[in-house]
N, C-alpha and C positions, 0 to 999 in steps of 0.2 A: 577178813578180806572183803573188799567191795564187791558188789554184784557186778559192776561194769568189767567188761572185757579188757578196756583200756587200762584198768587199774587191778588186772589180775584175775578177774572173775570168767565166768564161762559165756562165751558168745551166744547171743540169741539163735543164730542160724549159722551152722557150719556147711550145710550143702551147697552147692552152686545153683544159680538161677539159670533159667533157659538160655541156651547158647546164642549168640548172634554173629553173622547173618543166619538167616534160616534158609534152607534150599530143599529142593524136591528132585525126583528121579527125571523130571521133565527139563530141569535145568542141565542136568548131566546130558541128555539126549541133544539138546540145542548146541551145546559146547562141543560136542562130538561132531554134529552137522557142520559146524564152523571149522573145526580142525580138519576134517575130511575135505571140506570144499576148498582148502588151500587160499581161500579169500578171506583173510584175517584181520585187514586193516579197514581205514576209513574211505578209501578210494576204490573202485568208482563212488562217488559221492551223489547222493547219500546211499550208503550200502543197504543190502536187503533189511537185515534186522534193524539196523539204525533207522531207515526210513519207515519201517512198519511200527516200531516202537513209539518213534516221534508222534506219528499221527494218532496212535492209540491214546497215548499219553495227553496229547493236546485234547482230544476229544473228551477224555474223561474229566478233564478240568474245565470244559467249556470253551476252549480257546479253538481258532480256526487252524493254527499252523504250529509246528514244533521243529526244533532243530536241534539235535544233540551236539554236545560239545565236550571238551577234554575235562572240565571241572567246573565247580559251581563258581568260583572266583572270575574264570574266564567268561562263564556266562553273563556275569554282571558287565564286564568290561565291554564284551561285544554288544550287549543290549544297549548300553550307553551310548557307544559309537553309532550304532544303527539308528538310535533316536536323535542324533545330530548333536551331542554334546561336544563341545569344542575345547581347545586348550584354554585354560584360565577360567571356564565356567565353573560356578559353585554348584554343588550337589548336597543337599541336606540329608544326613544320615542319623540314625539314633546312636548315641554314646554308647549304649549298652548293646554290644553284638560282637560277633567274632571279627577280629581285625580285618578279615578278606573283605568285608563289606565297604570299608573306607579305602583299604588298599586298592581295590578295583577302580574306584574313583580317580586314585592318583595314576594308575596304570592308563587310564582312558584320557589322561592329560588334564584332568579338571581338579578341583579343589574340594575336599570333604570339609563340610560345615556340621559340626555335632549339635544335636538337639536333645533334650531330655526325654525321659520316658514316663508312662503313666504308672503310678504306684500300684494300680489294680490288675495291668496286664503285663507289665514290663515291656511293652511296645511302645513306639513313637508316640510322643504326646502332641497333640494337633497345635495347641497354643504355643507351645516351645517351638514348633515349626514355623509358626506364624511370625514369631519375634525374631527367628533366624533368616526370614527372607530378606534379600538385598536386591539392587538392580542387576547383579550379577548371577543370580540363581536362576538355574535353568531346569533343575530336576530335584525330585525328592525320591528317597528308597526307603519306603516302609519295610521293617523286618518283622515278619510274623514269628514270634519268639516262644519257643519250647512247647506250648500248648495253647497259646491265645493268638488272636488275629490283632493287628493294628485297626484302628478305627477308620476303615476306608471309605466309608460315605463322607466323613468329615475331610479326610485327606484329599480325596479326589475332587471335592468341591472347592477346597482351597488351592489345590494346584489349577484347576480351571480358572479360578479367579485371577490368578497370575501367570497363566499360559506356561505352566510347569508340565514337563514329563513326569509321569510315575512309573517307576520302574520297582516291582515288587520283589524282595528278597524272600524267597519261599523254601528256603534249604531245609526248614523244620516242619512244613506243613503239606507234604505230598498226600494228595487225595483229600484235604481238608475243603471245606465249604463255609462262606460266610454269606448269611441271607440268601442261600440256594445257589450262589455263584462259586466256582471253583477258584482255588488258590491260583494266583497269576493271571486269571482273567479279569480282575477288577481294574487295573492300571492299563498303561500301554503295553508293557511287556512284563513277563514273570520269569523269574530265574530260579532253578533247582539245582541242588548238589546231590550227587549219588556216591559220596565219600563214605568210607566204611561204617562210620556211626550212625549214618542217617537211616530213616525208616523205609527206604528203598535205597540199596547199594549194589554196585558193580565194583566195589573197592575203591575206584575213582569214577570221574565222570560228571556230566551236568546236561541241562537242557534249557533253552529259551522258548517259551510259548507267547503268542500274540495272536490277535485278530486283526492286526494291521499289516496288510500285504506289503506296504512300502518298507517297514521295519524287518519283516520276514525275509524280503530278498535281499536286504543289506546284511542281515545275520548270516545268512547262507553264503554270500560271497566273502564276507570277511573271515569266516570260519573254513573255507575252502580255496584257500590261497588267491582269493580275488576273481575266481572264475564267475560266471553268469549264474544267477539263481535257476532253480528248476523250473520258475514260472517267467521270470524276467520281463514282467509287465512294465516296470518303471525304468529298465534300461541303464541302471546305475552302475558304474564301474569304480573301484577301490582297489588299493593295494592291500591284499589280504594276507593272511597267515594260515597255518595248518593246525586248526584247532578241532581236528575231527575226533569222533569217538571210534573205538576198534570194534569190530563184529563180535568179538568175545564179550565185551562189555554190553554191548546191545543185546545179545542173546541172554545174558543174566538179567538184563532189566525187563526182558518180556516175562520171565518168571516172577521177578519181584512185583510187577504190577498186577499179575494173576493173583498172588498171595494177598496183596494189599487190603483188600475190603474184610478179608477175615481176621488179619493181625490186627487192623484198625479197630474193629468192633471188639475184639478182646482186650486191648489197651483201654479202650473207652469204657469198658464195663469194670475192668479192674480199677480205673483211676477213679472212678465214682465210688466205689467201695472204699478205696484208700481215703478219699475225701472226707467221707462220712466218719471214718475212724479217726482221723486227724483232727477233725473239727472238735471232738471230745477231749483233747489233750490241751491244757493251758499252755499258752505260749507259743502254740503252734497255730499257724494260719494259711491253710491253703489258698492259692489265688482263688478270687471270686468267680463263680461261673459267669460265663459271657453267653447271654441269650442270643446274641447274632450269629453264633458258630451252629451252622446246621449238619455239619459232619465233621467230627473231631479228627484231628491228627495230633498225636502226642509224641514228640521228639524226645523230651524228658518231662518228667513230672516235677513240678517246682512248687515248694511252699516256702513260707517265711517263719523264721525262728526269731523271736523276741525275748530277750531275758537280760535282767541286770545283773545276773550271778556269773555266767561264763560268756565268752564270745562265741560267735557263730562258728568260727575256725574250729576251736575245741570242742563244740558240740558236734560238728561234722566228724573230726577225728574219731571221737567216741562212737557215733553212730556206725561208721566204717568198721570199726573193730568188733562191732556187734555182728558182722556179716552182711551189711547192707551197703553195697558200692554207692558212693554218693560224693558230691563235690561241692564245695561252697564258692570258692573264687572261680568257678566255671568260666565266667567271662569277667573282665575288668572294663571300666570306662576305657574305649580304645585310645583316647589320648593320654592315658595313664600307663598303657601296656608297654613292657619292654619289647614287645614285637613290632610296635609302631615306631620305628626308628626314622623320623621325618625331619628332613632340613631343606631349607630352599636352595641349597647348592645341588642336592640331588633331584629335587623337584622344582624346577625354576618357575613352574607356574604359580607356586606360593608366593612370588614376589612381582608377578606381572602386573604392571599399573598400579602398584601399591606404594605407599609412603614408606612402609616397612613390610616386611614378610609375615605372613601368617604365622603366629606362635602357639602352638597347641598347648604350651605349658601354661598360658593363660585360661584355657577351658575350664568351667565349672558346670557340672550338671548334677546337683545334689541327690536327686532320686536314683539316678544310675549309680552314683557311689554308695549311697546307702545299701541298695540291692547288692551290689558287688562285694562290699567289705564288711557289711552288718547282718545282713537278714535273709539272703536267698540260700537254699538248698536244693541242689538239683539231683535228681534220682534218674539214672539211664532208662530209656523206654524198654529195655529188654527185661526189666524187673516186673513188668505189667504183662508179660506173655504166658505166665504160668496159671497157676490155679487159685482159688480164694485163699487157700491156706498160705501161699506166699505172700499175699497181701496182708493178711492177719499177721505174719511174722514181722513184715515191716513195721507196721503199726505198733506191735509189741516192742519192737527194739526202740522206736521213737519214745514210747511211753517209759521204757526203762530207763533211757538217758535222761528224759526230763525228770523223772522221779528221783535221780540222784545227782542232780546239779550241784548240790552242796559238797558232796564227795568229789565231784569233778573239778569244783572250783578250787578245793583244797590241794588238788594234785598239782604234780609238775606242770608249769605252764608251756614248756617245750613238747608236751605231749601232742599238740596240734600237728607237728611233723610236717608232713608232706602237703598237707592242705594249705599251709601257708606260702608254698613255693611259688616264685614268679613263673609266668608262663614258659620263658625260655628255658628254665630248668626241669619243667614238668615231664617232656615226652618220654624220656627214658623210664621215669616212675610208672606213667599211665601204661606204657607197653607192658612193663613187668607184671601189671596187675590185670592185663588183658581186658581193659575197659573196652 
């Protein structure tokens, strides 16, 4: 019998990792305070906890203003609208990201244009952005992905050269710093998600931070049904919607912000140990260190698997059966995702003043495609919340699979199982696994 669990052997790890989300007694007290207040929603705006949290979060990231919103996708939509993006404008986004980054551009009435990623960070490649700029381009959305930052110096310089707005997608980097500057404070606006898997969560929710008062006032107005901003210096009036966060969510986020430094330091310490161990294993390549990061934020630990013997999907399936939750096709290039069902009839901005509509089937971003389908392996952040022994067992499991690739290659090719499923098919599997 093979040593590999996927071939009938004993799994490297059978006990669970640290649970996520983490909470404390203070969270329960704050939730009870909201419950007893009977002031549960987002109005009056901004409500007490939502207002306090937004300012503390903005301060922590080096921005002047913060406004809580319903979720991370809405944060991007509102930020683009507040920054002046109009119907038919082009917005450059990385191909390798969650679909919501590009969907938000569509929801704002604009046209997402995909650029490729840097092979060392999996974040937006500056030269690919440069090639994607056209007279229609009005903004760029760098996504800080998994455990790395986009090259913000180069992106901001390029944006200034072409008079483009920079909206940072910071859904993975709560508390992170790049060259001493907080995530979300480097561009015009920064957008964060508080969805369940994020390193700060209230189940759902989001926030927009900025140091531009003109943008902040519009964000507040759009979020709060078109009402005047709390500062209202620019006297702008828009037709808004209700994108407010609830007081229950904001109360939870106060506790999440309190825990963030301690949990971030633990992830960073364990990630460093894991990198040292993985660098010793042939065919396993952790993402290179990024010296510009001055405070790490690790949403997922990502490494690259390279082998001529078995596919990445089969490797991931085998590692998963060793008791290490992981994913390979965590993201796909958005233009190839079955959740990005886009045509010009549903989104007429794709054909506005064009000889033919934008056709995303013609997109090709080879680095993003290689990451998505051949090499990336994603480990959820809660694997790094335990002790050194937990990290050692992760490394042992990786070494065990790599050492038995020949047996794995000779096994049933269908063993890859759920790891090759499309995104539309995955949710019920992921929920069952309690990722």
